C-alpha positions as CSV (number, residue, x, y, z in Angstrom):
1,M,106.1,107.2,77.9
2,A,105.0,106.3,74.3
3,S,105.9,102.8,73.2
4,E,108.0,102.2,70.1
5,P,108.6,98.9,68.3
6,N,111.3,96.8,69.9
7,T,111.5,99.0,73.0
8,A,110.5,98.4,76.6
9,E,110.3,100.5,79.7
10,V,113.4,99.9,81.9
11,Y,114.1,101.3,85.3
12,V,117.6,102.7,86.0
13,Q,118.9,103.5,89.5
14,L,119.8,107.1,90.2
15,L,123.0,107.6,92.2
16,N,123.7,110.2,95.0
17,E,120.0,110.9,95.7
18,G,120.2,110.2,99.4
19,T,117.8,107.3,99.0
20,V,117.3,104.4,96.6
21,I,115.4,105.7,93.6
22,F,114.8,104.5,90.1
23,R,114.1,106.4,86.8
24,P,112.0,104.9,84.1
25,T,113.3,105.2,80.5
26,R,112.8,103.5,77.2
27,A,115.4,100.9,76.0
28,L,115.9,99.0,72.8
29,D,115.3,95.3,73.2
30,L,118.5,93.6,71.9
31,G,117.3,90.1,72.9
32,D,118.3,87.6,75.6
33,G,117.6,90.1,78.4
34,I,119.9,92.8,77.0
35,F,118.7,96.3,76.4
36,R,120.3,99.5,75.1
37,L,119.2,102.4,77.3
38,L,117.7,105.5,75.6
39,P,117.7,109.0,77.2
40,T,114.5,110.4,78.5
41,P,113.3,113.5,76.7
42,D,114.3,115.6,79.6
43,Y,117.6,113.8,80.4
44,D,120.1,116.1,82.0
45,P,123.4,114.5,83.3
46,E,123.9,117.6,85.5
47,D,120.6,116.9,87.3
48,E,120.5,113.1,87.5
49,E,123.4,110.6,87.8
50,W,122.2,107.4,86.2
51,E,123.9,104.1,87.3
52,F,124.1,103.2,83.6
53,L,124.3,106.1,81.1
54,P,122.0,106.3,78.0
55,G,123.5,104.3,75.2
56,T,124.8,101.6,77.5
57,S,123.8,98.0,76.9
58,V,122.6,96.4,80.1
59,R,121.3,93.1,81.3
60,C,117.9,93.5,82.9
61,G,116.0,91.5,85.5
62,K,112.4,91.4,86.4
63,R,111.1,92.8,89.7
64,T,107.7,92.7,91.2
65,D,106.2,95.7,93.0
66,A,103.9,95.7,96.0
67,S,100.8,95.4,93.8
68,G,102.2,92.4,92.0
69,D,103.0,94.2,88.7
70,E,106.3,93.2,87.1
71,Y,108.8,95.7,85.7
72,L,112.4,95.6,84.2
73,I,115.4,96.9,86.1
74,A,118.9,97.5,84.7
75,I,121.2,95.3,86.8
76,Q,124.6,95.1,85.1
77,P,126.4,96.4,82.0
């Protein structure tokens, strides 16, 4: 995803997928760990049920993957 000023990549959990899965999207950085989620270019609410919808302001936390890379995950509205 192309980066824009004052945005970050944030992962949002997808619901009703049969397994735990996260979708990356861009989000506006509002400060203090709060981000406003932006839709992906191919966002389709009929195809994916996001835990937090685009346009929602969420608190994010940092997670670390198996390779040691950190990423942001939406954890609460």
